[in-house]
N, C-alpha and C positions, 0 to 999 in steps of 0.2 A: 504494500500500500504506500502511495506517495504522500499521504496526508495522515496526521495523527489525531484528527477530530472529524466527526460527522458534520457535513455541510447540508444545507437544504437541497442542493443539487444531487446528493446521493439518493434522494427519493423521487427524482424526476423521470426515471425510466430511460435515461440516456447512458452515455459512456461511464459516468461515475457510478451509476447503479450497477452496471455490469462489472465494473472493477470491484465494487463492494462484494458482489455475489461470488465472483471468481477468486478473489484474493483472500476473503475472510470467511464466507459461509461454506463454500464447497469443500475446502480442505478438511473441514471437520465433519461435514454432513453428507458428502457425496455418496450417491448410490445410483444404480442404473436408471431408476425411475425419475430421480431428481435431475440427473445430468442433462437431460434433453432441454430443460429450462423452457418448456412450452407453457401456454396459458393454463393448461390443466394436465395433471398426471393421468395416464391411461392405465387402469388396473384391471387385471384379469382375476375374477373370483367366480368359482363354480362354473368355469368354462365360458363365462360371459365377460364382455369388456365394459368397464365403467370409467367415467371421467370424474375426477375429484379436483376441486380448486378451492382456494381461499383468497380473500382480499380484504383490505381495510380502506375506509373512506374518511377523508379529512377535509373535504371541500369547504371553501370559504368564499362567499357567504353560504349559509345552510340552505337557503331558498334562492333560486335564480330563474330567469325566464325559461320556461319549458320544463322545469323540474326542480328537484330538491335532493338533499343528501339521501333520503330514503329511497326515492325512485332510482337514483344513481346506484345505490348499493345492490338493489335487486337486478337491475339491467346489467351492471358490470359483471356480476357473478354468473348469471345465466348465459351471458354472451361469451365468457371465457370457456364455458362448457360447450356452447353451440359451435364455436369455431374448431373444436376438436371432433365435430360430427356427433355430438352427444345430445340427446333429448333431456333437458333439465327436469329433474323430479323433486329434489328436496334441498332446502337451504337451512343453515343455522343463522342466527341473528344475535349479535352481542353489541350492547351499548356501553360506551363510556360517557357518562353524563357529568356536566359541570354543575356544581352547587350553584343555585340561583337561576338555572334554566327555567323558563316559563313552561308550565305544564301544558298550556294551550299550544305552544310551539311544538312540544314533543308529540302531542296528540295529532297535530296536523301531519307531522312526518310519519308517524306510525300508520295513520290512515292511508297516506300515500304508498307506504310499503305494502299494505294489504291490497290496495287497488292494483298496484303493479304486479304483485305476485299472482293475483287472479288473472290478469291479462296474460302473464307469461305461463300460466298453468303450472305453477310450482307451489309447494307447500312449505311454510316455515314450521319446522318440526322440533327445533330446540333452540335455546338461547341463553343469554346471561346478561346481567346488568351490574355495572359498577358506577360509583359516584366519586368524583375527585373534588378537591377544594376549589373554591372560586379562583379563577385566574389561571388554572392549570390545564384547561381543555378547550376554551373558546366555544362553548355551547355543548357540542356532542361529537363523538367519533363513533363510527360503526365498523364492526368486523363481521364478515360473513364467511361461510364455507358452503360449497355446493356439490351435489352429487347427481350424476345423470347416467343414462344408458347410452353407450356408443352404438349408433346405427349405421355410420358411414362404413362402406365396405373395405376401405383401406385406411391406414394411418395417415393423419393430416398434419403431422408435425412440421416444424420449421425447416428441417433438413430434407424435406421430401420434394422440393421444387426441382423441375427439370429444364434444361435448355430447350427452347421452343415453346415454353408456356407463355400464355398471355396473362396480363394483370388487369383485373376488373375491379371496379369499386361501385358501390350502390348509390352514390350521390355526392353532393357538395361536401367539402371538408372544412374543418375549422369552426363549425358552428357552436359546438359545446364550449370550447375554450373561450371564444369571443363572448358568448352569452354570459359566462361566469365573470369574465374580466370586466364586462360592461357594468357590473353591479359592485365591483370591488372598491372598498373605501380608498380614496386617494387618487383613483384613476377613472372613476365612474364616468360613463359617456352614454349618450342616447343612441339607441340602435333598435331596429326591429328584429334582430337576430334572436332566435330562441334555440335552446339546446336541442340536439338531435337525439337525446337520450331515449332509447327504445330497446325492448327485448327482441333479439334477432333470430331466435330459433325458428319461427315460422318461415322466414326468408331462407334460412339455411336449409330447412327441410325441402322447400321448393327447389333449391339448387340440387340437392342430393337426389331428389325424385326424378330428375332428368336422366339419370344414369350416366352423366358426363364423367370423364376422368378428372376428378378434382385432386390436386396434389397437396395444397395447403390453403388454409384460410386464417385470417388474423384480423382482429378488431384493433384498429390503430388508436389506442387510447393515449396513455402518457407518452410524450415524445412524438405523437402524431404519426403520419405516414412515413416521415423520414426515419424515425427509430424503427418502425416495423420493417421497412424494406432493407435497412442496413442489417438488422438482426437476421432476416431470412437469407439475404445474400451471403452472409458470413456462415450461417449454419449449413446451407446447401452448397457452398463453394461455387456459386454461379455469379454471373453478371446480371444485374437488373437495371434496365433502362426505362425511366419514365419520360413521357413527353410533356413538356411544359404547356403546350397549346391544347393538350387533352385533359389537363387537370381541372376538375369541376370546382371552381371557387366562386362563391357568390360575391356580388359587388360590394355589399356591406362588410363582409368578412375581409375582403381584400383591402377595403378602405380602412378598417380598424387596424389591420396588420401594418399598413403603411404608416398610420398615425403613431403606432407604438413601436415601430421598427422591428416587427416580428416577421418570421417566415411562415406562411400558412401551412407548409409541409410539416412543421414541428408542433402545430397546435393540436391539442387533444380533441378526440372525437368520442362519442359514446353511443352512436347508432349507425356506425359505418363498418363495412367489412371489406377487406381485400381478399379476392379470390384468385388463386393461381390455378389455371386449368390448361389442359391440352388445347392447342390452337384450333384443332378441328372441331372442338366442342364449344367454341366461343358463341356461335349463333344460338345454340340451344340454351346455354347458360344465361345469356343476355335476355332472351325471350322470357325465360322463367322468372328472372329477377324483375323485369319490367312489368310483369303482370301483378306483382305484389306491391302494396302501397309503400313499403319501405325501400323498394327498388326501382321505382318508375323512372328515375334519372340515372340508372346504371350505365356505365360506359367503360370502354377499354382505355387504360391510361399508360400501358407500357408492355414490355415483353422481356423474356429471359433468354440469355445467351450463355455460352461457355466462358467467354472472356468479357471483361477482366474478372477473374475468379474472386468472389468475396467482396465485390464492390458494387454499390448502387450509384447510378449516374442519372443526371437530368439532361435531356436533350432540349436545349433552349429554343426559344422562338426565332432566334437569329441563326440557328443552324449549328451552334457549337455544343459542347458538352461540358458539364461540370460535375465534380464528385458531390454526391449527397452525403454530407458528414453526419455521423451519429451525434445527436444533440448531447451536450455535456450534461444538462439537466433541463427541467422545465424552464421556459423563458420567464414565466411567473409561477410561483409555487401554489399549491393547494387548489389545483384544477379538478382533481378527482380523489 
C-alpha cells in the first residue's frame, strides 16, 4: 500500500478501491470464490447455482430526485444479482441509525424499501438495527445482502468477455450521480434530472430469454462506465473501444458535468446495464431491450478486440483515441 491512512477515494470504486482490495483484503481473505471480484459470488449448493452479494449505502442526501437511500439499497442489491444472471429472491436489511433521526424520515425510507422490494419481487427476510451517537452517522446507513437463483446458462463474470463482442447499454448515463449532486449542500443547482435508480432483473430476464450468447453484464455504479469497462478489460485481457459519438448522454447531464468539471463516463448510475454479447446476437438483444420500459433507449456504444490487451479506449468524435483511465475514486463522494 502506498498510503498509511484510508482516504475517501478508497470507497469510490476506482483504482484506490482496487488497491485496497488487492493489497490489504485479498492477502488475508483470498479464496477461489472471492478472487473473481465480481458483483456477486456464484455458489453451487445441492447441484444448483446461487448468487450471493452484499453492499452498504451511505448516500448523501438521504432523499434525492427519483429516489432515496432505501430504494437505492434494494435496487443496488438486486441489480448486483441480476447482472450475474440470477433471479433475486431474498434480501437482508440492516440499519445504522443516528441518534436524533426523525422517525417520520425513517418511516418514509422504510416504506420506500417495501415498495421497491415488491416491485423487484424480492422479500426482506432478516435484518438488524443499531443506533450510534448524534454526529456519528449523518442520519442513517444501510447494509444489505442478497441471494438469488442463477438462471443464465453460462457464467457472466468479468473475465468472460471475448474479442468480437459488442457493448450495449440500456440508456443515458450519469443521471443518478447528477440527481444526487444537484441536491448536495454547497453545490446544489437546479436541474430536471432524476435518478435512474431501478431494479433491472426484468430487463435482464428479457435479454436472457432471447437465447443470445451473453458473455458479461455489469451495472456501472461507483466509478460509472469508465470503472466498469476498465475492470472488464483488465479481467478479460481484451481491448474495449467505446465510441464517443455513440454514448447516450442527456443535455442536462452533460451541462452539469461541464459546470462541475466532471466526466460523464465516471458518474455513477443505478439503473443502467452494460451488456457484452456476441456481435451476431446484437439485433436480437437490442430488440428485446427496447421492448422493455427500462431499455427503450438501448444502443451499441462500443466493441471488443484482442488489442490492446487490458485497456479501454475512447474513440473521439474527431477520429482519435484516448485511454479511458480507471477513476482514482468518486469525483464527489457519497453517491451511493
